[in-house]
MARGUPA-35150 format. One record per residue: residue in one letter; x negated, y, z of N, C-alpha, C, O, CB in turn. Coordinates in steps of 0.1 Angstrom, whole numbers, plus 2048, in hexadecimal, padded with zeros to 3 digits. Glycine has a CB too. Layout:
N
AXYZXYZXYZXYZXYZ/...
//
This chain:
276
MEE1C8938EEE7C8E39AEDDC973A2ED2C933A4EECC833A3/EEE1CA33A5ED8CAC3ACED5CA73BAEDECA33C2EDECBA3AD/REC8CA73BEEC4CA23CBEC8CAC3D6EC8CB83D4EB5CA03CC/QECDCA63E1ED1CAE3ECEC5CB53F3EBACAF3F3ED9CA63F7/IEC7CC13F8EBCCC83FFEB8CBF40BEC0CBB413EC0CD6403/KEABCBD40CEA5CB6417EA3CBF423E9CCCA421E98CAE413/KEA8CBC42EEA6CC543AEA1CBC446EA8CB344AEB3CCC43E/VE96CC044BE90CB8456E8BCC2461E89CCE45EE84CAF451/AE8BCBD46DE85CC5478E7ACBD47FE7ACB1480E90CC7483/IE6FCC4482E64CBE489E63CC4497E62CD0499E56CC1481/YE65CBB4A1E65CBF4AFE58CBB4B6E52CB04B2E71CBA4B6/GE54CC24BFE49CBE4C7E46CC94D2E4ACD44D1E3CCBD4BF/KE40CC44DDE3ECCE4E8E33CD84E4E2CCD64DAE39CC64F5/GE33CE34EBE2ACEE4E8E1BCE94E8E17CE24F2E2CCF94F1/GE14CEC4DEE06CE94DEE02CDB4D8DF7CD74D7E00CE94EB/IE0DCD44D4E0ACC64CEE05CC64C0E01CBC4BBE17CBE4CF/GE07CD24B9E02CD34ABE0DCD14A1E0ACCF495DF8CC94A9/KE1ACD34A5E25CD149CE25CDC490E28CD9485E32CD24A3/SE21CE8494E21CF3489E15CF047FE17CF3473E1FD00490/TE0ACEB484DFFCE847AE04CDD471E02CDD465DF3CE3482/IE0BCD3476E10CC846EE1ACCD465E1ACCA459E16CBC477/AE24CD546AE2FCDA461E29CE2456E2ECE044AE38CE346A/AE20CEB458E1ACF344EE13CEB443E14CEE437E11CFE453/NE0BCE1447E04CD943EE0ECD1435E0CCCF429DFACD0445/IE19CCC43CE23CC5434E29CCE42AE2CCCA41FE2ECBF43E/SE2CCDA42EE33CE3425E2BCE6418E30CE640DE36CF142C/VE1ECE841AE15CEA40EE14CDE406E15CDF3FAE07CEF413/AE13CD240CE12CC6405E1FCC33FDE1ECBF3F1E10CBA40E/LE2ACC6403E37CC53FCE38CCE3F0E3DCCB3E5E43CC7405/SE33CDA3F2E33CE43E7E2ACDF3DBE2ECE13CFE2ECF13EB/EE1FCD83DEE17CD23D4E1FCC83CCE1CCC63C0E0ACCC3DA/ME28CC13D2E30CB73CCE3CCBD3C4E44CB53BFE35CAD3D7/GE3DCCA3C4E48CD03BCE54CD43C4E5ECD93BEE4CCC73B2/EE54CD33D2E5FCD73DAE5FCE63DCE54CEC3DDE5FCCF3E7/KE6BCEC3DDE6CCFA3E1E6FCFA3F0E7ACF73F4E78D013D9/VE65CFE3F8E65CFB406E68D0840EE62D1340BE58CF540B/LE70D07418E72D11422E6ED0C430E74D02434E81D17422/QE65D12436E61D0E444E66D1944EE63D2544CE52D0C446/VE6ED14458E74D1D461E6ED1B46FE70D10475E84D1B462/GE67D24474E61D23482E6BD2648CE71D3148DE55D2C483/CE6ED1C495E77D1D4A0E70D1D4ADE73D144B5E82D1249F/DE67D264AFE5FD264BBE5CD354BEE58D3C4B5E52D1E4BA/PE5ED3A4CAE5CD484CDE4DD4C4CBE4BD584CAE60D4B4DB/KE44D434CAE36D474C8E34D4C4B9E2AD534B6E2DD3B4CA/RE3ED4A4B1E3ED4E4A3E31D4B49BE2DD54493E41D5D4A2/DE2CD4049DE1FD3C496E21D3148CE17D2C488E15D394A0/SE2DD2D489E2FD22480E29D24472E24D1B46CE3ED1F47F/IE2BD3046DE28D3345FE1AD3A45DE17D3F452E33D3A458/VE13D3B468E06D43467DFDD3E45DDF8D46454DFFD43475/TDFBD3145CDF1D2B453DF7D2A445DF0D2743BDECD1E457/LE04D2C444E0AD2C436E09D3A430E09D3B424E19D28437/CE08D44438E0AD52433DFED5B437E00D6643CE17D58439/GDF2D56435DE7D5F436DE0D60443DD7D68445DEAD6C431/GDE5D5844DDDED5845ADE2D63463DDCD6646DDD0D5A458/HDEED6A460DF2D75469E01D7246EE09D6C467DF2D82462/LE04D7647AE11D7647FE1AD7F477E16D8A474E12D7948E/KE26D7B474E2FD8246CE3BD87475E3FD8147FE34D7A460/PE42D92470E4ED96477E59D8B476E59D8346DE54DA3470/TE61D8B480E6BD80481E79D8547FE7CD9147EE6AD7A48F/IE82D7B47EE90D7E47CE95D86488E9DD90486E98D7147A/LE91D83494E96D8A4A0E90D984A0E96DA14A5E92D834AC/DE84D9A49BE7EDA7499E87DB0491E89DBC494E70DA7493/QE8DDAA486E96DB247EEA3DB6485EA8DC1483E9ADAA471/TEA8DAD48EEB4DB1495EB2DBD49FEBBDC44A3EB9DA549D/IEA5DBE4A3EA2DC94ACEA0DD64A3EA4DE14A8E95DC64B4/RE9ADD4498E97DE048FEA3DE6488EA4DF2487E8DDDC484/YEADDDD485EB9DE147DEC5DDE485EC6DD448CEB9DDB470/RECFDE7484EDCDE548BEE4DDA484EE9DD148AEE4DF248B/NEE3DDA477EEBDD046FEE0DC8467ED8DCD460EF5DD6465/IEE2DBA467ED8DB2460EDFDAC454EE8DA4455ED3DA6469/GEDBDB1449EE1DAC43CED7DA4435ECCDA043AEE5DB8433/QEDADA0428ED1D98420EC4D9E41EEB9D9741FED8D95412/KEC3DAB41CEB7DB241AEADDB1426EA2DAE425EB9DC1416/EEB3DB3432EABDB243EEA6DA4441E9BDA2445EB4DB744A/IEAED9A43EEAAD8C43FE9ED89435E94D83439EB5D8243D/DEA0D8D429E96D8A41FE89D91421E7ED8C41DE9BD8F411/EE89D9C429E7CDA342CE73D9A436E67D9D436E7FDB0433/VE79D9143DE71D89446E71D7A441E6ED71449E77D89454/IE72D78434E70D6B42EE64D6D425E64D7541BE7CD66426/FE59D66428E4CD69422E48D5D419E4AD5241CE41D6B42D/KE41D6140EE3CD57404E2ED54408E26D5D409E3ED5C3F6/GE2BD4740AE1DD4440EE17D3B404E1AD3B3F8E1ED3D41B/CE0ED32408E06D2A400E0ED213F7E18D1B3FBDFDD20409/RE0BD213EAE12D193E0E21D1C3DFE29D143DBE10D0A3E2/GE25D283E3E33D2C3E2E3CD283EDE48D2A3EDE38D273D5/VE36D213F7E3ED1E403E44D2A409E3DD3440BE35D1640E/LE51D2A40DE57D35413E57D32422E5AD27427E66D3840E/GE55D3C42AE55D3A439E5BD46440E5BD5143CE47D3843E/CE61D4344CE67D4D454E66D49463E65D3D465E75D51450/EE66D5246CE66D4F47AE72D54481E76D6047EE59D56480/CE79D4C489E84D51490E80D5B49AE87D6549CE8BD45497/GE75D594A1E70D634ABE77D604B8E7DD564BBE73D714A6/GE75D694C1E7AD684CFE77D754D7E71D7E4D2E74D5C4D6/PE7DD754E3E7BD814EBE6DD824F1E66D784F0E86D814F7/KE6AD8E4F6E5DD8F4FDE5DD85509E67D8350FE5AD9E502/PE51D8050DE51D77518E57D7D525E54D88528E42D7351B/GE60D7552BE66D79537E72D82535E78D8753FE5DD80540/SE77D84528E81D8E526E8ED88520E97D9051DE7CD9951E/GE8ED7B51EE9AD76517E99D67514E8FD61517E9ED7D50B/CEA3D6150EEA4D5350BE9FD514FDEA6D554F3EB2D4D50E/AE94D4A4FBE8FD484EDE98D3E4E5E9AD404D9E81D424ED/GE9ED354ECEA7D2B4E6EB3D324DFEB8D2F4D4EACD214EF/KEB9D3C4E6EC4D444E1EC0D4B4D5EC7D4D4CBECAD4D4EC/GEB3D504D5EAED574C9EADD4E4BDEB1D534B2EA1D5D4CC/VEA9D424BFEA8D394B4EB6D364AEEB8D364A2EA1D2B4B9/NEBFD344B7ECDD314B3ED2D3D4AAED8D3A4A0ED6D2F4BF/FED0D494AFED5D554A8ECED5649AED5D59490ED3D614B0/AEC1D5449AEBAD5648DEBED4B483EBFD4E477EABD54490/LEC0D3F487EC4D3547EED2D38478ED5D3546CEC5D27485/KEDBD3D480EE8D4147BEE7D4C471EEFD4C467EF1D46487/LEDDD55473EDCD60469ED6D5A45BEDBD5E451ED2D6A46E/LECDD5045CEC8D4A450ED4D43449ED5D4343CEBDD40453/EEDCD3D450EE8D3644AEF2D40444EF7D3E439EEFD2D454/QEF5D4A44CEFED54448EFAD5B43AF03D5E432F00D5F452/HEEDD5D438EE8D6442CEE3D5A422EDCD5D418EDDD6D430/REE7D4D424EE5D4241AED7D42414ED5D42408EEFD4440E/VECDD4341DEBFD43419EBBD37411EB5D38407EB6D45425/IEBFD2B416EBBD1F40FEC1D1E401EBAD1A3F8EC0D13417/EECDD22400ED3D223F2ECED2C3E9ECBD2A3DDEE3D233F4/RECCD393EEEC8D443E5EBAD423E0EB7D453D5EC9D513ED/FEB1D3C3E9EA3D3A3E4EA1D2C3DEE96D283DBE9AD3B3F0/EEACD253DCEACD183D5EA2D0E3DCE9AD083D5EA8D1A3C6/IEA3D0E3E9E9AD053F1E9ECF63EFEAACF33EEE9BD09400/TE94CEE3EDE97CDF3ECE93CD83F8E97CCD3FBE90CDA3E0/FE8ACDE401E86CD840DE85CE2418E7CCEB417E78CD140B/AE8DCE1422E8CCEB42EE87CE343AE8BCD943DE9ACF0431/LE7CCE9440E76CE344BE77CED457E72CF8456E66CE0448/FE7DCE8462E7ECF046EE74CEB478E74CDF47CE8DCEE474/DE6BCF447CE60CF1485E65CF6493E65D02496E53CF8481/VE68CED49CE6FCF04A8E67CEC4B5E62CE14B6E7DCE94A8/LE67CF64BEE61CF34CBE69CE84D2E75CE84D2E61D004D4/GE62CDE4D8E69CD34DEE6FCD44ECE70CCB4F3E60CC74DE/DE72CE04EFE78CE34FDE87CE24FBE8ECED4FCE73CF0502/VE8DCD64FAE9BCD54F7EA3CD5504EAFCD2503E9ECC84EF/VE9DCD850FEA5CDB51BEAECE7518EB9CE951DE9CCDD528/CEA8CF050FEAFCFC50BEB7CF94FEEB2CF44F5EA6D08508/GEC4CFB4FFECDCF84F4ECACFF4E7ECCCFA4DCEDBCFB4F7/GEC3D0B4E8EC0D124DCEB6D0A4D3EB7D0A4C7EBAD1F4DF/FEACD044D9EA2CFC4D2EA8CF04CCEA2CEA4C3E96CF94DB/AEB3CEB4D1EBACE04CCEC3CE34C0EC9CDB4BAEC2CD94D7/QEC5CF04BDECECF54B3ECCCEF4A6ED6CEC49FECDD044B3/PEBFCED4A1EBECE7494EC4CD9493EC8CD5489EAFCE6490/MEC4CD249EECBCC549FEDACC74A1EE2CC049AEC5CBD4AA/REDECCF4AAEECCD14AEEF4CD64A2EFFCD14A0EEDCDB4BA/AEEFCDF49BEF8CE6491EF6CE0483EFCCE6479EF5CF5490/GEEFCD5481EEDCCF474EE4CD546BEE4CD245FEFBCCF46E/YEDBCDE470ED1CE4467EC7CD9462EC2CD9457EC9CEF46E/AEC5CCF46BEBCCC4467EC0CB746EEC0CB747BEADCC746A/REC4CAD467EC9CA146DEBDC9746EEBFC8C475ED4C9B466/EEB2C9A468EA7C91468E9CC97470E96CA146DEA2C8E459/IE99C9047CE8FC96485E82C8E486E83C81486E96C96493/YE77C95486E6AC8E488E64C94495E65CA0497E61C9147C/LE5EC8B49DE59C8F4AAE4AC8E4A9E44C834A7E5FC874B5/VE43C994ADE34C994AEE30C954BCE35C9B4C5E2ECA74AA/TE27C8B4BDE23C874CAE14C844C9E0DC874BFE2AC7A4CE/CE0FC7E4D4E01C794D4E01C6E4DFE0BC6A4E4DF6C854D8/GDF5C6A4E2DF4C5E4ECDF4C624FADF1C5A503DE8C564E9/EDF6C6F4FDDF6C7450BE03C70512E0EC7250CDF3C8350C/IE02C6C51EE0EC67525E19C71527E25C6E525E0BC61533/LE16C7D52AE20C8852CE26C8C51FE32C9051FE1AC94534/TE1FC8C514E24C8F507E2EC85503E39C884FEE19C904FD/LE2CC78506E35C6D503E42C6F50BE4DC6D506E2FC5F505/YE40C73517E4CC76520E54C8151AE61C8151BE47C7952E/QE4EC8C515E55C97510E5CC93503E68C97501E4BCA350C/VE56C8A4FBE5DC854EFE6AC7E4F3E74C7F4EDE54C7B4E7/NE69C764FEE74C6F504E80C79507E8BC75506E70C67510/NE7CC8550CE86C8F50FE8DC94503E99C96503E80C9A517/IE86C954F8E8CC9A4EBE95C8F4E6EA0C924E1E81C9D4E1/LE92C824E8E9AC774E4EA8C784ECEB2C754E6E93C6A4E7/KEA7C7B4F9EB3C7D500EBCC874FAEC9C864FAEB0C8050F/AEB6C924F6EBEC9D4EFEC5C974E3ED1C9A4E0EB5CA94EC/VEBEC904DBEC4C8A4CFED0C814D2EDAC834CCEB9C814C7/IECFC794DCEDAC704E0EE6C784E5EF1C764E2ED5C664EB/NEE3C824EEEEDC8A4F3EF5C924E8F01C944E9EE8C944FE/LEEDC974DFEF3C9F4D4EFCC964CBF06C9A4C6EE9CA64CB/REF8C8A4C9F00C804C1F0DC7D4C8F17C7B4C1EF8C734BF/KF0DC7D4D5F19C7A4DDF23C854DBF2FC824DCF16C794EC/IF1FC914D8F29C9C4D5F2BC9E4C6F31CA94C2F24CA94DC/GF26C954BEF29C954B0F1FC9B4A7F22C9C49BF35C9D4AF/AF13C9E4ACF09CA34A3F03C9849AF01C8D49EEFDCA94AB/DF02C9B48DEFCC91483EEDC93483EE7C9A47AF02C94475/VEE7C8C48CED8C8D48EED2C80492ED9C7949AED4C99498/AEC6C7D48DEC0C71491EB1C7348FEADC7D489EC5C64489/VEA9C6A494E9AC6B494E95C63488E99C57486E93C674A1/AE8CC69480E87C62474E79C5C477E75C52470E86C6B469/GE71C61481E64C5C483E5CC6448DE5FC6F490E5DC5B476/LE52C5D492E48C6349BE3BC67493E37C5F48AE44C5A4A7/IE35C72496E28C76490E1EC7749BE20C7F4A4E2AC84488/NE14C6F49AE0AC6F4A5DFFC784A1DF6C75499E04C604A7/NDFFC844A7DF4C8E4A5DEAC8C4B0DEAC914BBDFAC9D4A6/MDE0C844ACDD7C7E4B6DCEC884BDDC9C914B8DCEC734AF/RDCCC854CADC4C8D4D3DB7C864D7DAFC8C4DFDCCC914DF/GDB4C7A4D3DA8C734D7DAAC6B4E3DA0C674E9D9DC7D4D9/VDB6C684E7DB9C5F4F2DB5C514EEDB6C4D4E3DC8C5F4F6/GDAFC4A4F8DABC3C4F5DB7C334F1DC2C344F6DA5C36501/HDB5C2B4E6DBFC224E1DCCC2A4DDDD7C254DFDC3C174EB/EDCAC364D8DD6C3F4D6DE0C394CCDECC3A4CEDD1C4C4D1/EDDBC344C1DE4C2E4B7DECC234BCDF9C224BADDCC2A4AA/EDE6C1B4C4DEDC0F4CADF8C144D4E03C0F4D4DE3C064D1/IDF4C1E4DCDFDC234E6E0AC294DFE15C264E3DF7C2E4EF/VE08C314D5E13C384CEE1BC2D4C7E27C2E4C6E0EC434C5/NE15C244C1E1CC194BAE25C114C3E31C0E4C0E12C0F4B3/KE20C0E4CFE28C074D9E33C0F4DFE3EC0A4E1E1FC024E5/FE30C1C4E0E3BC254E4E46C264DAE52C254DDE35C344E7/GE42C274CDE4CC274C2E54C1A4C2E60C1B4C0E45C284B5/EE4EC0F4C5E56C024C6E60C034D1E6BBFE4D0E4CBF64C7/AE5BC084DCE64C094E8E71C114E6E7BC0E4EBE5CC0E4F4/IE6FC1C4DEE7AC254DCE81C234CFE8CC294CCE75C344DC/GE7CC194C7E83C154BBE81C1F4AFE89C204A7E91C134BD/IE76C264AFE73C314A5E65C2E49FE5BC2C4A6E73C3F4AB/PE64C2D492E57C2A48BE4EC3548CE51C4148CE59C2647D/VE41C3248DE36C3C48CE33C3D47DE2EC34477E29C38495/IE35C49477E33C4A469E25C4F465E21C4E459E3EC53463/EE1EC5546FE10C5946BE08C5B478E0DC60482E10C66463/HDFCC56478DF2C59482DE8C6447CDE1C61473DEAC4C487/IDE8C70482DE0C7A47CDD4C7C485DD5C80491DE8C8847B/PDC8C79480DBCC79489DB8C8848CDBBC91485DB0C73482/RDB2C89497DADC9749BDA1C9A492D98C9248FDA8C974AA/SDA2CA648CD98CA9482D94CB8482D9CCC1484D9DCA6474/KD87CBA481D81CC8481D86CCF474D86CDC474D72CC8482/TD8ACC846AD8FCCE45ED9BCD7461D9CCE245BD93CC3454/VDA3CD346ADAFCDB46DDABCE8473DB0CF346FDB9CD3476/QDA2CE847DD9DCF4483D96CFD47AD98D0A47AD94CF148F/DD8ECF7471D86CFF467D90D0645DD8ED1245AD7DCF745F/AD9BD0045ADA5D06451DACD11458DAED1C452DAFCFB44C/EDB0D0F464DB7D1946CDAFD2546FDB4D30470DBCD13479/LDA2D24470D99D2F471D99D38464D97D44465D8AD2B474/QD9DD32459D9FD3944DDADD3E44BDB0D45441D9BD31441/GDB6D3B455DC4D3F454DCBD37449DD5D3B443DC5D4D450/KDC7D2A448DCDD2143DDD0D14443DCBD1044EDC3D20431/TDD8D0C43CDDACFE43FDCECF643ADC7CFB431DE7CF9439/ADCDCEA43FDC2CE143ADC5CDD42BDBBCDC423DC1CD4442/VDD1CDC427DD5CD841ADD0CE3410DCCCE0405DE4CD6418/EDD1CF0414DCDCFB40CDBECFD40CDB8CFE402DD4D08410/ADB8CFD418DAAD01419DA1CF6415D96CF840FDA7D04428/FDA5CE9418D9CCDE415DA5CD340EDA7CC8413D96CD8422/PDA9CD6401DB3CCD3FBDAECBF3F8DB6CB63F6DB7CD43EE/DDA0CBD3F7D9BCB03F4D97CA8401D91C9E400D8FCB23EB/SD9ACAE40CD96CA8419D9FC9C41CDAAC9B418D96CB2424/ED99C93424DA1C87429DADC8C431DB8C86431D98C7E432/QDABC97439DB6C9C441DC2CA1439DCDC9F43CDB1CA744B/ADBECA842EDC9CAE425DD0CA241FDDDCA341DDC2CB641A/NDCAC9741BDD1C8C415DDAC8541FDE4C7F41CDC7C82410/IDD6C8542CDDFC7F436DECC87437DF7C82438DD8C7F444/YDEBC95437DF7C9D437DFFC9B42AE0BC9B42BDF3CAC438/RDF9C9941FE00C96413E08C89414E13C88410DF7C96407/SE01C7F41AE07C7241CE14C73425E1EC6D422DFDC68422/LE12C7B430E1DC7D439E29C84432E34C81433E19C85445/AE25C8F42AE30C96423E37C8D41AE44C8F419E29CA241B/LE31C85412E37C7C409E40C72410E4BC6F40BE2DC74400/KE3CC6D41BE44C64423E51C6B428E5CC65427E3DC5E42F/IE50C7742CE5CC7F431E65C82425E71C80426E58C8C438/LE5FC8641AE67C8940EE6FC7D409E7BC7E405E5EC8E403/RE69C7140AE70C65404E78C5E40FE80C5540BE65C5B3FF/NE77C6241BE7EC5B426E8DC5C425E93C66422E7AC60433/EE94C50427EA3C50427EA8C49434EB4C47435EA8C4941B/SE9FC4643DEA2C3E449EA2C47456E98C4F457E99C3244B/TEACC4645EEABC4C46BEB0C42476EB5C38473EB5C5946C/YEACC45483EAEC3B48DEB4C4249AEB2C4E49CEA1C34491/IEBCC3A4A1EC1C3F4AEEB7C3A4B8EB6C2E4BAED0C3A4B0/PEB1C434C0EA6C3E4C9EABC374D5EB7C394DAE9EC4A4CC/NEA2C2F4DBEA4C2A4E8E9DC344F2E94C3B4EEE9EC1C4EA/IEA2C344FEE9CC3D508E94C34512E99C2A516EA7C45510/VE88C38515E7FC3151EE7CC3B52AE7DC47528E72C2C518/DE79C35535E75C3E541E66C3E542E5FC3753BE7CC3954E/ME62C4654CE53C4754EE4DC3A552E41C3754FE51C51559/KE54C31559E4FC2455DE4CC1C550E41C16550E59C1C565/RE55C1C547E52C1553AE46C1B532E3EC1352DE5FC15531/IE45C28532E3AC2E52CE2DC2A532E23C2752BE3BC3E52C/KE2CC2A53FE20C26546E1DC17544E11C13543E22C28555/EE27C0F542E25C0153FE1EBFF532E16BF6530E33BF953F/IE22C08528E1BC0751BE0CC0A51DE04C03517E21C12512/FE08C14525DFAC17527DF3C0B52EDE8C0852BDF9C2452F/HDFAC05538DF4BFB53FDF2BEE537DEABE553ADFCBF854C/SDFABED52CDF9BE0524DEEBE151ADEBBD7514E07BDF51D/IDE7BEC519DDDBED50FDCFBED515DC5BEE50EDDFBFB507/
//
């Protein structure tokens, strides 16, 4: 029996490191034999930089400005082959202050679907790297429209980051109420060096009913790799950090469990900090 295409979304607030994690996961999955497509859903368009030579690439929305009609050829021009054959593309967004980035993500995803990119390139694993500003419905589109029913949330032990994760959980619950087939598969703790960080995030995970599937330590290896325009898995394949990303990728690949989250308020989050 042919395996169903695995589609996941990684959400996190700006600057939390979700794109670094996504790119390293993509390379690790490719090492395991998966045909991977990574879709950057952030107007910064930096999701696939370390997959594709360290440079910003033209986006799907760039094509809509350049061409009056967007066909298969125009879409394929902005799908790039990167490290170990990983395919990557960026939805893109308007210039700062000139439009709604969420609407741009929505439009770009529809074009990918319309031109059957996943099917034509025989993708086995599609990863959507999404800015965690789900106040905007466009950034919720990967959840809303069924592009990815399995959601992973990148966090750390900082109190405001945990609160932002809680807001993303609210979006998951609200979308389920209107019929979206989406649930949370796990938390990824991209550590910032906060005191007792693993314990804080573990307790937060218990409070919301979502398992922490990986604690990723802060490492200079990541910065050294990015200075080369590469992922840690590519630049330093034998490093401890690369093996952590491989472990995470394998957990996601094999995962079959999702969870409906609980919502906590700021008071409960502060109680977690005070209890440690």
